[in-house]
C-alpha positions as CSV (number, residue, x, y, z in Angstrom):
1,M,10.4,13.4,10.8
2,G,7.1,12.2,9.3
3,I,4.8,9.8,11.2
4,E,2.2,7.8,9.3
5,I,-0.8,6.4,11.2
6,E,-2.6,4.2,8.7
7,R,-5.1,1.4,8.9
8,K,-5.6,-1.1,6.1
9,F,-8.7,-3.2,5.2
10,R,-9.8,-5.7,2.7
11,V,-12.6,-4.4,0.5
12,A,-15.9,-6.4,0.6
13,G,-18.0,-4.8,-2.1
14,E,-18.1,-2.5,-5.1
15,G,-19.9,0.4,-3.4
16,W,-16.7,2.5,-3.3
17,R,-16.5,2.7,-7.1
18,A,-19.4,5.1,-7.5
19,A,-18.0,7.4,-4.8
20,A,-14.5,7.6,-6.1
21,E,-13.5,11.3,-6.8
22,R,-10.5,10.4,-8.9
23,V,-8.2,7.6,-9.8
24,Q,-4.4,7.6,-10.1
25,P,-2.4,4.8,-11.8
26,M,0.8,3.9,-9.9
27,A,3.8,1.7,-10.4
28,Q,6.2,1.1,-7.6
29,G,9.1,-1.1,-6.6
30,Y,11.5,-1.6,-3.6
31,L,15.2,-1.3,-3.4
32,N,15.2,-3.8,-0.5
33,D,13.0,-6.8,0.2
34,L,10.7,-8.0,3.1
35,D,13.3,-10.4,4.4
36,A,15.9,-7.7,4.9
37,V,13.4,-5.5,6.7
38,E,11.7,-8.2,8.8
39,G,15.0,-9.9,9.6
40,G,16.4,-6.6,11.0
41,A,19.2,-6.2,8.4
42,Q,17.5,-3.0,7.4
43,K,15.2,-0.8,9.5
44,A,13.1,0.7,6.7
45,S,11.7,-0.2,3.3
46,V,12.9,1.9,0.4
47,R,10.3,2.5,-2.3
48,V,10.3,4.1,-5.7
49,R,6.9,5.2,-7.0
50,I,5.7,6.8,-10.2
51,E,2.3,8.4,-10.1
52,G,1.4,9.8,-13.5
53,D,3.9,12.6,-14.2
54,R,5.3,12.6,-10.6
55,A,7.7,10.3,-8.9
56,F,8.8,9.8,-5.3
57,L,11.4,8.0,-3.2
58,N,9.8,6.8,0.1
59,L,11.4,5.4,3.3
60,K,9.1,3.7,5.8
61,S,10.2,2.3,9.2
62,R,9.7,-1.4,9.8
63,E,7.3,-1.4,12.7
64,L,4.3,-3.7,12.3
65,G,1.0,-2.1,12.8
66,H,-0.6,1.3,12.1
67,T,2.1,3.8,13.2
68,R,5.4,4.1,11.4
69,Q,8.0,6.8,10.5
70,E,7.6,7.8,6.9
71,F,9.7,10.1,4.6
72,D,8.7,11.0,1.1
73,Y,10.9,12.8,-1.4
74,P,10.1,13.9,-4.9
75,V,12.5,12.7,-7.6
76,P,12.5,13.2,-11.4
77,V,10.4,10.7,-13.2
78,A,13.4,9.7,-15.4
79,D,15.4,8.9,-12.3
80,A,12.5,6.9,-10.8
81,R,12.3,4.8,-14.0
82,Q,16.1,4.0,-13.7
83,L,15.6,3.2,-10.0
84,L,12.7,0.9,-10.7
85,A,15.1,-1.2,-12.9
86,L,17.3,-1.7,-9.8
87,C,14.5,-2.9,-7.5
88,T,14.2,-6.4,-6.0
89,G,11.1,-8.4,-6.5
90,G,8.4,-7.5,-8.9
91,L,6.8,-4.2,-9.8
92,V,3.6,-3.4,-7.9
93,E,1.1,-1.8,-10.2
94,K,-2.3,-0.5,-9.1
95,R,-5.0,2.1,-9.6
96,R,-5.5,4.2,-6.5
97,H,-9.1,5.4,-6.1
98,Y,-9.7,8.4,-3.7
99,V,-13.1,8.0,-1.9
100,R,-14.5,10.4,0.8
101,H,-16.6,8.9,3.5
102,E,-18.0,10.9,6.4
103,G,-15.1,13.3,6.8
104,H,-12.2,11.0,5.9
105,L,-10.4,10.3,2.6
106,W,-10.0,6.6,1.8
107,E,-7.4,5.3,-0.6
108,V,-8.7,2.2,-2.4
109,D,-6.0,0.3,-4.1
110,E,-7.1,-1.9,-7.0
111,F,-4.0,-4.0,-7.8
112,L,-3.0,-5.1,-11.3
113,G,-0.6,-7.6,-12.8
114,D,0.6,-10.3,-10.5
115,N,-1.5,-8.8,-7.7
116,A,-4.8,-8.6,-9.8
117,G,-7.8,-9.5,-7.8
118,L,-6.6,-7.8,-4.6
119,V,-8.4,-4.6,-3.5
120,V,-7.5,-2.9,-0.2
121,A,-8.6,0.3,1.4
122,E,-6.4,2.5,3.6
123,I,-7.2,5.4,5.8
124,E,-4.6,7.8,7.3
125,L,-5.5,9.1,10.7
126,D,-4.2,12.0,12.9
127,S,-3.9,9.8,16.0
128,A,-4.0,6.1,16.7
129,D,-7.3,6.3,18.6
130,E,-9.1,8.6,16.1
131,A,-12.6,7.4,15.4
132,F,-13.8,7.0,11.9
133,A,-17.0,5.8,10.2
134,R,-16.7,2.4,8.4
135,P,-18.1,2.4,4.9
136,A,-20.5,-0.4,4.0
137,W,-18.0,-1.8,1.5
138,L,-15.2,-2.1,4.0
139,G,-14.1,-5.7,4.9
140,A,-11.8,-7.2,7.5
141,E,-8.9,-5.2,8.9
142,V,-5.5,-6.4,7.7
143,T,-3.3,-3.6,9.2
144,D,-1.2,-6.1,11.2
145,Q,-0.9,-8.7,8.4
146,P,2.5,-8.1,6.6
147,R,1.4,-10.0,3.5
148,Y,-0.8,-7.1,2.6
149,Y,2.1,-4.6,2.7
150,N,3.2,-3.5,-0.8
151,L,6.7,-4.5,0.1
152,A,5.5,-8.1,0.7
153,L,3.4,-8.0,-2.5
154,A,6.5,-7.1,-4.5
155,G,8.2,-10.3,-3.4
156,R,5.2,-12.6,-3.1
157,P,2.3,-11.3,-5.1
158,Y,-1.4,-12.1,-4.6
159,S,-1.3,-14.6,-7.5
160,Q,1.0,-16.8,-5.4
161,W,-1.2,-16.8,-2.3
162,S,-3.0,-20.0,-1.2
163,P,-6.8,-20.1,-1.2
164,Q,-6.7,-19.9,2.6
165,E,-4.6,-16.7,2.5
166,R,-6.9,-15.2,-0.1
167,N,-10.0,-15.7,2.0
168,G,-8.3,-14.5,5.2
169,S,-8.3,-17.7,7.1
170,L,-4.5,-17.7,7.7
């Protein structure tokens, strides 16, 4: 069983761009929706992701917060394309930028399409209480806010958020 310990933040500046080691375009969709997971009908999200010439099927348990069970399986890209056609909600497209900062690798997701304008940074940790240095470009933590989860963005993209949601006052 895989355990993911991840914290998610809004990005407050452009300083990460110059430090990015590489960028990976991604397209992903979900075979279930947020209502099924939050309502308890399903206990995990089921994601299909294409990253360049690789593709994955991912299952992530429904716990809110920074620690969840996660399972990731490689699948043929052709199969992933067919699975994306079966997904509910919209396609989540983004460019993932990999940025190292003081011993940790940050994944900065710059969303495209219906989620354009949203930029979030994630850090995976070895333990829930692991210390890490906050880069100057890091904004407010949104780990416990489900609307920032990619599963939620597939069903209700950033383009549909109210001004209050976009500025973090809700």
